[in-house]
N, C-alpha and C positions, 0 to 999 in steps of 0.2 A: 504493500500500500504506500509505504514511504517513497519507494522508487517511482511509482506512478505519479504521486503528487509532485515530485521533483521534475519529472519529465514534462508534465503539464505546465508547471511554472516556467521552465526554460523555454517552452514553445511560445508561451504568452509574451515573455520578455523579448524574444526574437521578433515576434509579430509586431510589437509596439515599436521596436527599434527600426524595423524595416519601413513602417509607415511614416515614421518621423524623420527618416533620412539619416539615422545615426550610423547605419552600416556604410563604411567608407567605400566609395566607388571611384577612387582616383579622380577626384572632381575635375582636375584640369590636365589629366593625361590625355594626349590627343591620339586620334586614329592616324594611321600612316597615310602619307600622301599617295594618291593613286599613281601607279607607275613608278614609285620610288624603288630604290634598290632593296629596301627592307620589305616591300610588298610582293616581291617576286618569289615564286615557289623555290624551295630548297633544291639544290642540285648536287646531291651527294654530300660527303663530309667525312669527318673523322671523329672517332670516339676518344681521341687523346685529350686529356685535360689541359686547360690553358694554364692553370697555376697550381695544380695539385691533383691528387687522385680521388678527391671527394666529389667531383663534378657529377651532377645528375643529368643524364642525356634524355630523360623522358619529358615529353611535352607536358605531362601532368604537373611537372614542377612549377609551371606558370599558370595553372588553372586555380584561380583564387577569386573570392568575392571582391577583393581589393584591386584587382587588375582587370580593366576592360578587355573584352574578348579580342578586339583588334590588336591591342598591345600584346596580349598573351600569345596570339598567333604569330605575331612578328618576332617576339623573343624566341619562341620555339623554333621557328624556321631559321633564324639567324644562328642560333646555337647548333643546329644540326648541320650547318654548312660552313662554319668557321671554327677555329680553335683559339684565336688570339683573344686575350681578355678585352672585354668591350664595355663601354659606358654609354648608356642611352639616356638622354635628357629630354624631358617634355616640359615646355613652359606653359604657364597659365594663359589660356585663350590664344595659344599659338604665338605669343608675343615674340618678336625678333629680339636677338641679343646683340646690341650694337653700342651700348654705353660702357665706358670705363669707370663711371662713377656710381651708377645705380644698378643694384642687383635686380634681376628679373626672377619672380617667383617660379619655382620649378619642382619637378619630382625626378629622382634619379634611380635608374635600374642598372645593375651590373650582371653580366653573364660570362660564360666561359671561365668559371672559377669554382673553387671548392664551395660547397653549400654554405659554409660558415661566413663566406665573404659576399654572398649574394645580397644585393640590395633590391628592394621591391617597393617602388613608389615612395621612396624616402624624401621628405620635404627638405628643400634647400633653396638657395639663391644662386644665380649664375650671372657673371658679367665678363666683359672683355677686359683683359689685363695687358700690360706692356706699353712700351713707347714706340720705337721704330717697328717692332714686330706687329704692332697694332695700328700702324700707319698714322701714328700721333693722334689717334682718335677720330680720323676722317671717316665719317659714317658711310659715305658712298664707297670708299675703298674697303672698309670692313665688310660691307655687304657682298663685295665681289671677290674677296680673298679669304684664305684660311688665316685665322687669327687665334691667339692663345686665349684661354678662359681661366677664371677663378671660380671655384665652386665653394660655397660656404653652407654647410649643413646646419639645420636648426639644433641638432644634437651631435655630439662627437661620434664619429664613425671610423671603423677600420676600413682600409681600402686594399684589397688583394693581399693582405698580410705585410704591407710595406712597413719598414722601420720597426720590425719585431712586433707587429700587430698594434702599433700605437694608435690610439683613438684621438682624432683631432677633428675640428670643425672645418678648417680651411685646407683645400687641396687645389692643385694647379694642373691645367692641361696646356703643355707647351707644344706648339705645332711642330710636326716632324720636318716639314719642308722638303727640300730636294734630297737631303741626305738621310732622311727618315730617323736615323739613330744617333744623330750628333749629340743631342742632349743626354741620351741614355749612356753613351760611352763616356761623355764628359763627367757625368755624375759618378759613373763607375770608377773612373780614375780618381775622382775626389775622395770617394769612400775608401779607396785603396791607399792613397797617399797620406791622408790626414791621420795624425797620431793623437794620443793622449785624450781620447774621447771627443776630439774636436768634431763639430757637426758638418755633415754634408747630406743633402737631400737624398732619400731613397727614391727610386723611380722604376717604372715599367712601361714598355710600349703598349699602347691600347688603340683600338678603333673607337671612334666617337661618332655617335648619331645624335643629331639635334632635331627634335620634332619629326623624326622619321627619315631625315636626310643624312646620308653619309657625308661627314665633313672631313674625314681623313684620319691618318695615323698621327697619334699624339704621344707625348711622354707624360703620363700621369705621375706627378711628383708632389713633394711637400711644399707648402708655403714657407718661405724663409721668415721665421717669426720667433719671438720669445715664447718658449713653451718647454715644459719639463722633458718632452720627448724630442725637442728640436734644439734651439739655442737656449741652453739651460742656465739662465742667469736669474737673479732675484728680480721679481716683478714688484714694483712699488704699489702698495694698495692705493686705491683712489683717494686723492687728497693729501697724500704724504708728500712733504716738500723737502725732506732731507736729501743730501747728495750721496749718501751711502747706499746706493742701489745699483742694479745692473743696467748697462747701456748697450744697445744694439744699434750700430750705425752703418750707413751705406754711403760710400763715395758715389754720388749720383747727381749730375747736373740737371737731371729731370726731376729730382726728388721733391717730395711734398714737404710742407711745414710740419713740425719745426725743423729747421735746418740752420747751418752756420757756414761761414766762409773759412777756407784754409788757404793761406797765401804762400805756404811753404817757406816760411822765414822771409817774407817780403819779396818773393819772386826772384831769387838770385839766379845768376847765370852759372850753369854747371856744364862741365864737359863729360860726355858719356864714353863708354868703352870704344866706340867707333871714332872718337876724336871730334864729334859734333858738339858744338857749344850752343846752348839755348837757355832762355829764361823759363823757369816754371810759370805756369799760369794759375791764377786763383780759381778754385773750384768750390762746389758746395758739397757738404756732408750732411746727409739727412738722418735724423734720429728716428729709428724704426720702433723703438720700445716706448712704452708710456712714460711721459714725464708730466709732473703736476706743478712745476714751479719754474720761474725764470732762473732761479739759483741752480737747478738741476741742468738746465740747458746751457747756462754759462759755464758750469763745471766741466761738462764733457767737451765743450768747445775748447776750453783752456787745456784740458788734459791731452787731447789728441794733438793740438798745436804744439804743446810742450814735448810730447813724445817725438814729434818730427824734429823739433829743435835739438833734442838730444842726439838724434841720428845725424842730422846735418852738421852740427858743430863738431861732433866727434870725428866724422869721416872727412869732411871738407876743410875744417878749420883747425883741427887738432886741439879743440877746447872741449873739456869734459865736464858734463853736468849730471846731477842726480836730482831726484825729487826730494823736496822737504815734506814735512807732515801734511801740508795743505796742497801738495802736488804742484807747488811752484818749483822753480829751478834754483839750485844752488851749486856752486863749483864743487866738484868732487875733491875729497881730501886724498892725499897721497896714499894712505893706507887702503882707501877704497879702490885704488887702481892696481892693486896687487892680488892676483888670483890665478890659479892654475885650472886647466881643463881636466876632463876625466882621465886623460893619459898622463897627467902630471906636467904638461907643458904650460909655460907661462902664457897667459892670454894677453892680447893687446889691450891697451886702455880703452880703445873704441869699443871693442867687443864687450868688455866688462860693463861699461856704463849702459850700453844698448841692451845687453842681456838683463840688466836690472830693471829696465823700463818695459820691455816688450817680450812676448813669447817667441823666441827665435825659431823654435821648431815649427810653429805655425807659419811664420814668415817664409821659411824654406819650403814647406809642403805646398802652400798656396802658390808660390812662385813656380814650382815644378808643374803643377796642374795647368797654369796659364801659359807657361813656356812650351810645354808639350803640345798643347792645343792651339798655340799661336793666337791667343785672344787679342783682337783689335780694340777691345773696350776696357782693357785692364786699368787704364788711368782716367776713365771718363764716367763709367757707371757700372752698376751691379758688382761692386767690390765691397765686401762686407767685413766688419770687424766688431769686436765686443770687449767689454771689460766689466768686472763686477766688484763693487766696493763694499758689499754687505759683509756682515760677520761670517756668514756661512759660505762665502765665495770659494769656488775652486778655480776662478779665472781672475787672478790678482793683477795680471799684466795685460797690456793691450795685445789682443789675439786676432790675427786674421782668420776668417772663418767662412763657412757657407759658400763655397764656389758656386757660381750661378751664371746663367745666360751664355750658352755656347753658340748662339745663333750666328755671331760674327766671329767665327773661329774656324780652324781646320780648313783654310781656303788656299787655293793656288799653290805657291811655292812651299816646299817642305824643308827648306834650309833658312837659316837666319833667325833673328829674335825680334819679338815685339815687346816682350815683358821687361827687358833690362836696358833698353836704349831708347833714344828719342825716335819718334816716327820720322820716316823720310819726308822730305819736303812735298813730294807729289801727293803723299797721303794726307799730311796735315793741311795742305792748301785746300784739299777737297773736303775733308771730313773734320777738320779742326785738330788741335793737338790733343792726343789721347794717351800720351806717355804717362808712366807711373813713376813719380819722383822717388818714392821709397826704394824701388828696386834699381833705378838708375844710379843712386848713390851707393846702396849696399853691395851691388854686384861688382863694384870696383875694389871691394875690400877682399884681400886674400883669405882672411879668416872666414868671411861669409861664403865665398866661393867654395872653400873647403867643406863647409857644412852642406852645401848644395851637392857637391860631388859625392860626399859620403852617403848622403841620403839616396841619390840616384843609383849609386852602386849597390846599395842595399836592396832597392826595389828591382834591380836588374839581375840579382843573384839568385839562381835556382837553388833550392834546398832539397837535397836528396833526389827523389824521383819527381818532385813537384816542380812545375814551371816557375819562372820568376813571376813576381807580382804583376809586372807590366805585361808580360806575355799572357798571363792568365786572363787579364782583362780582354785582350784581343780574342783569345780563344772563347771566352764566354759570349762575346758579342757575335762571333761567327756561329756559335751554337744556337743563339737566338734567331739569327737569320735563317738557319736551316729549319728550325722548329716551326717558324711562322712564314715560311717562304711563300706559300699560296696566298695567305691573308695579306702579306705585305706587298704582294703583286697587284692588289686591288687598286685601280687608278683613283687618284685623289682628284676631285672635281675642281681643281684650281690650276693656275699656270705653273706654280712651282712643284709640279708633280714629282714625287720621289718614287723610286723603284728599288727592287732588290739589287739590281745591278749598280745603282748609284750608292746604295748602302755598302755594298761590297767594295766599291771603289774607295769609299771612305776608310775602310779597314786597310786597304793597300796604301792609301795616303799616310795613315798612322804608322804603318810599318816602316815607311821611308823616313818619317819624322823621328821615329824612335832611333833609327840608325844615326841620324844627325845628332840627336841628343847623346847617344853613346860616345860619339867623337868629341863632343863638347864637354861632357860631364862625367864620363865613366872613369873611375880611378884605374 
């Protein structure tokens, strides 16, 4: 009798919910456009899992009261014909996504993955992100071209197991472009090169569908942000005005407020390793972490400018400064200039004072990432750093971190350097001066070059039967190409169409670049 009453009660509740519209029906998930790629019948496929062995290949996995029949059919057909992890986004009322400022309400689905990573009609917002990659916000060009996106979920989500299953609200879709895997291999190098828990985004190549339209191959990756799973520094509680907090900063002339100017010691003239003499230019550094007072913004402004003054004066002027308790500068005492390295060798005064101020391991590792990939943007934008002045800090010194944006890298010639010298005149006349003053100065120092060579040699040394760390990156990317060869061959509906052949050409480019790096930096 008790079971009968419970059954009647449950039926009554369901009936009332259905009549009142409580049962979720993916209110703004849209049917697929007639004739779109997603609406075509499946043509064969593979049962191989995209990201693990838990993938369900049954169309029943999409049959749910919360998913409209048209979307359920689409997801089933798509998963039966592809293996690459896929993100499907449906916006409210079919709204287009063309703004870099305003999020568009949407729901997100993921397929070709283990069941635990499946998302079904998960509410979020989506917007265009980026500067040059987003055509500086030109709506007409955004409508005509592949552009990157940022997705922000209402609640923290795992995405395909990235970053050891970290749950976060914000995720990024970087366009694959002509080379398809440029960002994937760039991040893979970053995760391989960075030491001491230093952060680099995890990522995975995915296919993306927006309102039923295939918009291309993307790199699904993490948003560079302060987060316990990402840039792990102390976040000041709202309203806290003390300066003893964590700071996450980006060298970026496109950066949003709050930001500050860095003139690199008054724009001095410096001669680089090629014998070219130029003056540094003033640039903007944007504060990406939360600040709640003018004192905090002034503090990080002074701190980063003073870090550079320590580097510049020690290397270029033979004058040695250290921080005082307020992070102002004071002349180093003679006893502070006497120190030996791990091998018992006397360190140069310049190395000693710079090592006191900044995390030199991070400076070396980030240099190698950008030198290997020949980043053209290394002194203009998307160059991140952090420091944490809280009592619980593990990042007491200025640390270069979070390598990002490989869109303008791995191009043309495989020899020469962009990270440690001034841009040549033909480049700077056309695109502006994008040189990195930190590395132009440091790479002239024998002690810093030794650190670079030691690290590169370590990364190029095979251990037993294992490949070197650098070779393993190339091997892993080639395995990815082989695994998703059919899916990556799907034409992208834009002019910068990438192919498996162009992605393979990128691997060959990198092998030649690695050979040049060996000649330059291998001990």
